[in-house]
N, C-alpha and C positions, 0 to 999 in steps of 0.2 A: 276658321279652325275652332273646334269645340273645346270646352274645358277638359273633356276627357283625354285629349291628346297630351295635356300637360300633367296628367295624373295617372300614368300608366302603372302596370303592375310591377315593373322593375324598379330598381333603386333610383336610377338617373332619369330625370325629367327631360322632355324634348320640347324645343320651341318655347321655352319659358320666357314670357315678357310681362312683368307685372305692370308696366306702363300702359298696356292694352287692356282697357276695362272689359272688353268683350270676352277675352280669353283668360284673364287672370283668375286663378282658382283661390279665392279669398279664404274659404274654409281650410284648405291645405296650408296656406300661409299662417293662419292663426293657430292651427294645430302645431305647426313647427315652432311658433313663438312660445307657446305655453310649455311644450315639452323641453325645449332648450333652456327656457327660463328656469324651470324646475331643476334641471341639471346644473345650470350656472349658480343657482342659489346654494346647492350642495357643494359646488366647487369653492365658493367663497367660505362656506362653513369649514371645509378642510383647510383652506388657506389661513384662516384666522383662528382656528382652534388653538394653535400654540399661544396666541396672544391672550387667550382666556386662561391658559394653564400655567404659563411661565411665571407670572407674578406670584403664583401660589406654591411654586416648587420648593422654596426654602421652608415654607410652613409645613410641607409634607416630609421634611427631613433632609432635603438636599442642602448644600452649603455653598452656593455660588455667589460670587461678588456682584455688585451692581453692574459693572462693566460687562461681565460674562452674561448676565441676564439681558442687557441691552443688545449685545451682539446676537444672542440666541433669538430674541424677538425680531431682530433686523434680518436674519437669514432668510425667512420666507419671502421677503421683499426682493432680496438679491436673486434668489432662484426663480421667482415669478417673472422678473424682468428677462432673465435668460430663457426661461421656458416660453415666454410670449414671443420671442424671436423665432422660435420653432413653430409654435401654433399659428402664427400669423400667415404662414405659407401653406398650411394644411388644407383649408377649405377647398381650393380648386383641385388639390391632389387626392385627398381622401373622400371628400364630400361630407355633407352634414351628418348623414346617418352613421357612418363608421366613426367619424371623429368624436361625436357626442357619446356614443355608446362606449367606445374604448376609454375615453377620458374618464367617464363616470366610474369605470372599474379601477382605473389607476388611483383614484382618490382613496381607495380603501387601504392602500399600503401604509401611508403615513398616519391616517386616522386610527387604524388598528394599533400601530406602533405606539402612539401616544397613550392609548387606552391601556396597553400593557405596562408601559414604563412609569406611569404615575402611581402605580400600586406599591412599588418598593423603591426607596431612594438609593438605588444601587447602580443606576445607569451611568457610565462614564460621560463626560462632557461631550466628547466627539460623537457619541451615538445620538444624544439629544440634538446636537447640531445637524446631524444627518437627517433625522426625522423632520427638523425644522426646514431643511433644504427641500425634502420631498414634498412637504406641504405646499411649496410654491407651485406644484403642478396645478393646484386649484386656481391660483392666480393666472397661470399661463393659459388656461382654458379660455379666458375672456377674449384673447386676441384671435381665437379661432371661432368661438361661438358668435360673437357680435357681427363680424363680416359675413359669415354664412347666413345669418338671419336677415341681414340687410338685402341679400339677393332675392328674398321672397316678397318684398314689399315695394310699391312704387315710391318715388322720392317724396311725394306729398304726405305719405304716412310713415316714413322712416323715422322721423323725429320722435313720434309717439311710440312706435314699435320698439325702437332701440332704447328709448327712455324707460319703457316698462320693463324690458329685459334687464337692462343694466341696473335699474333701480331696485327691482325685486331681487336680482342677484346680489346687489349690495346689502340687502336686508339679511343675507346670510351672515354678515359680520356681526350685526347687532343681535341676531337670533342666537348665535353660539355664545356670545358674551352675556346675553340676558338669561338664557335658559340654563347655563352651566351651574349657577348657584342652586337652582331648584333640582336639576337632575342628580347632582351629587348627593342630595339628601334622601333620595328614594332607594331604600334598602332593597326593595323587591326587584329593582332594575339591576342591582349589583350582584346577581347570582353568578356572573362570570368574574372570577377573581376574588380578591380580598379587600376588606375595608381599610381605611387609613384614619389617622388621627390628625386633626387640624385645629389650630387655635389662633385667634386674633390677639394682638398685644393687650394684656390685661384681662383677656376673656377666658372662658372655660373651654377646655378641649372638647371637640365634637367628633363623633364618628362620621366619616364621609366615604363616598364611593366615587372618586374622581374618574374612574374608568367609564362611568355612565355617560359623561360628557362627550366621549368619543364613540363608544360602541353603539349608542342609540341611532347614530346617523348611517351606519353601515347598511342596514336593510334598505333604507331609502336610496342609497347609491346604487344598490343592485336593481331596484325597481326602475330608477332612471335609465340605467343601461338597457334594461329589457324594453322599456317604452321607446327609447331611441332606435333600437335595432328593429323593432317590429312596426313602428308607425311613422318614421321619418323618411323623407325623400332627399335627393341631392340635386342641386342645380348645376348643370355643366358649364362652369366658368373656365374657359380654356386659358391657362397661364402657367408656364413653367416657373421654377424658382427664379431663374435669370430674368424672365419677363417681369415678374413682380417687383424686381428691384429698380424698375424705371421710375418709381415714385420719388427716388432720391434726387432726381434731376429737377424736381419741381420745388421752387422756393416755399410754396405754401405747405409742403410736407414738414419742413423744418419750423415754420412759424406756428403751425397747429400743434407741433410737438411741444413747443415752449408753453403754449396755452394749456395743453392737457396736463403737463407737469404741474402747472399752477393749480389746476382743479383736482384731477384724480390723484396726482402725486401727493397733494395735501391731504385728501380724504384717506388714502391708503396709509400714508405715513402716520398720521395722527391716530387712526384706528388701531394700528399695530402697537403703538407706543403709549397710548393714552393712559392705560392702567399703570404702567411703570412710572410714567412721569407724575401722575397724581400721587402715587405712593411715595415717590422720592421727595416731592415738594411738601405734601400735606399729610402723608401717612406714615406707616411704620418704617419705611426705608429712610426717613430723614432722622439722622442721629441727634439733631437738636430738639426733636419732638419725642422720640421713642428710644429707649435704651434697652437692649436685649431683644429677645424674640419670643413669640408664642405667648402662652398664658403667664409666663414668668416675667414678661417685659414690663418696664416701668415707663409710664407716660410722664415726661419731664415738665410739661406745661400744665399747671393745675387747672382743672375744670375743662380741659379740652377733650372732646370725644373724637378719637381717631376714626375717620370715615372708612367704611368697608368699600374698597375699590369696586368690588363686584356689583355693588348696588348702583353705581354711576357709570361704569365704563361703557355700557351698551348704548347710552343715550346719544353720544356723538355720532356713531355710525347710523343709528336710527334716524336722526335728524338729517344727515347727509343723504341717505338712501331715499327718505321720504321726499326731500326737496327734488331729487332727480326725477322721481315719478310724477310729482305734482306739477313741475314746471315744464315737463316735456311737451304736453299739448300746447302750452303757451309759445314754445319755440316754433311749433308748426304754424301757428297763427301769425306770429310777429317776426319770425326769423331768429336764428341763433345768435347772430353777432351782437345784437343789443343786450341780450341776457349774459353773454360772456363779458361784456363791458360792465354790467351791473355786478357780476361775480367778482371781477377784478377789483373794482372800487370797494366793494363790501369786504373783500379779504384784506385790503390795505387797512381799512378802518378797524376791523375786528381784531386783526393781529396786533395793531398798535394799542388797542384798548386792553388786550390780554397781557402784554409784556410786563406791566408793573406787578401783576399777580404771580409772575414766575420767580419772584424773590420773596418768599414768605417772611412775614414779621412774626417771630416766635416769642415776642415779649409777653403775650397774654393769650388766653383762650379766645377773647373777643376779637383780637386782631387776626388770629388764625382763622376763626370762623368767617370773618368778613373777607379775608383773602381767599379762602376756599370758594366762597360763593362767587367772588369776582373771577377767579380762575375757571370755574365750571361754566358760568354763563358766557364768558369770553370764548372758551373753546367751542361751545355749542354754536355760537355765532360763526366761527370759522368753518365748522362743519356745514352749516346752512349755506353759506355762500360758495363753498367748494361743491356742494351738491347741485346748486343751480348751474354752475359752470360745467359740471359733468354732463348735464342734460343739453346745454346749449352748444357745446363743442361737437357733440355727436349729431346734432342737427346740421351744423355748419359743414362737416366733412362730406356728406353725400351731395350737398349743394355745390361745393367748390370743385370736387373732382369727378371725373367720369366714373362709371359704375365699377369697372374692375379696379381702377386705382383707388377708389374710395374705400373698398374693402381692405386693400393693402395698407392704406394710410391709417384706417381705424386700428388695424392690428399693430402697426408700428408705433403709433403714438401711445397706445395702451401698454405696449411692451416697455417703453422707456419710462412712462409714468409709474409702472409697477415697481420700479426701484425705490419709490417713495419710502416704504418702511425701512429699507436698508439705509438710505441716506439720512433719514430722520434719526435713526438710531445712532449712526456714526456721528452725525452732526451734534446731537445733544451730548453724546459722550465726550467728544473731543473739544467742542467749543463752549458748551454750556447752553442752557435753554434760551437765555436772553439774546446772545449773539446769533444763535441759529434762527430764532424767530425774526430778528432784525433783517437777516438776509432774505427771509420770506417776504418781508415788506418790499424790499428792493426788487425782488423777482416779480411780485405782483404789479408794481408800478411799471416795470418794463412791459409786462403783458397788456396792461391797460393802454399804453401807447401803441403797441403793435395792433391791438384790436381796433382802436379808433382809426388809425391811419390806413390799415389794409382792409378792414371788413365792415366797420360799423358806421362811419361817417357818410354823409350824402355824397354820392359820386365815388364811393370807395372802389378800388380795382376789383375786389372779389367779395361783393356783398353775399351774405348767406345766413 
């Protein structure tokens, strides 16, 4: 059979077998990888756009409490988990082409809504919560995009392919958080809508255009939809919704869910709440450090320079996404289980190291500066090991499960882990950071034991 039979003019491919080197159409697989990765990048932008804007809402004239802001930042995680339960069953039903194209168009709704509502502080709380909920569509896309991409590659290359897609997709988190401070300063981009006034505590008011942080992505979402519709194909994986649920009879489905909660749940949860947590511990949201708001605020600790959250918040997602990309080829060479073990041990250590910095010492500027450095480096270490585990678990799943089940398990585990931002927000609000991070250590210890016993040790039942 020639390669042309797997690359016909219609949408659905025939006799597609990536394990057969003679017939596998590698250019088609790579084209699928790059187009869906571009679309996934934008999906993560839409998903985490609220996390870049919510910490700034009160500075733009809104007057929400800390708990209201945490719940708002948590909402995209709750909805993403729910949407992923839908998207995980779409690849065999809709196919890659329709799913990626239509999803890219759906991203526009929440993105445009945020661009409109940051311009005037008049939106009711429920409306911003609804926009935060709709942003979760971007997170839901992951559970459809990743399994569908896995259909195009042989098992020997899936670790690298899925690592590239997920890693570059994850860069959407750091991109939206990194670029927002620069985009909002570009008046020539703000021709749609009106400018706003924003000021850091003790600083001078500045004219900004926060709508730019949303509107600039919309043309790219349209381009992604066009590319998907015109250039992608679909692999005929036959499975009804009922058939796809047979993954729940496999114990490894549940064990890999625990592991992916440890890795991606940590990455997504910290990414969504990093800015709020930084501001509440070492920034303007800590009443022991700053009294009042905006330019008229008073810094209570003499000599302390309140950090601009926007200058640091992108670093964590950047480290986590970079680790996922860089370590994916290593998982193809060495197997995923050993790196999941490294991820778990690293998370135990890095969380334990970070916990003391979750209780700021406000007695002097020197202790606050030292505490902030401790907090920042500890959090970056957590992001690093979470990113390593994101790469390794996605190598394990195609090795542990047969092809159709592997796609379903990838979608399911991703759906559950996407609740990370929601549970992180609720946990920090209800328990406090120290207690919640301590639970994170216990969870990681449990995952280290599971990984060693089931997957990583010599003679393990399911090496991968």
